[in-house]
Steps between C-alpha positions, in 0.01 A plus 500: 500500500753220466553535127553878532751444777693246299513734199614792723798298630594386147408134542462365145506124499514204733320373808394728773347416839282785633332484839227746579225574746148562366327698768125471576437830321675364185822697537808301388831538681813333351707360788772302323640448153759233404641449153471121519244226465320417820515121508211479745283566200614213280183292539259802471693613191457157343132510586454851366698462177559128450878565502765299687704804604812320629520294178476818293757682713740208452442515120565876490821453697619239246419738213198297394155631413258457790178302447277801569541824684170689510542868409128557449164403645435259207686226696351596836284235676462608861591761754742368757455633851740494792297581808661556836262440786619714794365627830584799717337341805686360801384198693475119476496353150181306588321839551637660182534221237244232409750214461225252400381739223861536383538119478160475321611760244814303426293184446230673289759676279779261422605727212565790742844536648494570877841594626700735722389340821680565828455162675418686825194647327351153462505451879162613638663592831777717347452862594587800283615771735555867414404466135628837378634402154390740226298243306428283802608142556486283190292188562534342155541579134273349239581490127219419256360592157161630392364601150459869591662758728168553678466123571858485631440804723170357632665163570781666698244687709295178548809307616582772752145501641500121534844462653502802736240504775539880531320548167184320605 
């Protein structure tokens, strides 16, 4: 797992950004590890722990004590989830992505962060040709928080099924 890997490489303290794939059978594959904070997660981190990370990082750099850095679950409030919605299909966007459903999700969940859009992917007539990328073509990324891992996982699956027509 991630914690075992970090111990094995001698990582003792600081921020780490780990990206992984969780396969349908539950297997976990680590695909990237960076010894830095991932600033995409600032808002989910605030929602999960109630901590303003940039403010605390600035305090640490000035030699000041940070407001709160959670080292245990006692400060934990929510699971933050970063869900990439991707497709391996080729064809017109209008046949692959439900753009109306995507817009509805944005309106229904103003606390979710939808980002990572390629403007072409919002054009219903744009055509994905020769989609051979390993993970498929990213349609969008959604960042949100839920009280449990299971709820976060289920919400990621729900968003995928609503946004991608292929899952219906």
